C-alpha angles and dihedrals in degrees: 000000000000090000090050090051093049094047112097120244121250089251091057091049090050090055094054115100115253114264116245118241120259117263093023112119117212114237093015112156116255093213127102096254103064092170120151123232115255096231099053101026096108095046092048091049090052091050090050091052092049090048090049090051090049090050090050090051091049091049090050090048091049091049091049090047090053091050090048091050091048090049090048090051090051090048091051090051090047090049091050090049091048091048091050091047090048090052090050091048090049091050091048090048092049091047091049091047091050091049091048092049091047091050092048091046090050091049090050092049096041096092092049090046090049090051091049091048091048091049091049091049090049091051091048092049091047091050090047091051091048090049091049090050091049090047091051091048091050091049090049091050091048090050089051091049091048091050090049090048090050091052091048090050091049090049091048092049091048091048090048091051090048091050091049090051091048090049090050091051091047091051091048091047091050090048091050092047092049091050091047091048092051090049092048090049091050091049090048092051091048091052092049090048094052092043091051089047092051091047092051092049091047091051092048093051090048092054091051091056 
């Protein structure tokens, strides 16, 4: 981060004057002669050497600056990677803490939950026993009603048989009475006939006398 802070910005680098190329002498004549004057040749050569040394120093500084900027860029990437990893670790820690708290809360509530479950099971079993008792009572009542219905049916069938027997006896009695009445009527007619016959014979004998 310190290297990144010390590194110049791209705007600052853009404002720096361009570096002259090595071996190029400022102010050198463009003509074909290029000869140095005899009086100032040594001094000009010294200035050229100093300028070359200065150029070399500037080139070294620029190279160092580029390496520093590259190092700063790497450090920034490393810092971003570390920050992302730290976030992930924090999230994992928070997730683990939440899971641990949930597990502890479940363990704390487990006895109460077991009691509630046991009470619910007891209520369900009690309701099931009550339902079974009601079912048995209903079945018993149905069996009683069926038995009563069977007895009523047996009584009805017996009464029906008795009525049929009585009807048969009545029919037979009526048939006997009708036969007796026809016989009595026939006997009565026969008596009337013989009486009439005797009367007629008696009348005939009386007329003869």
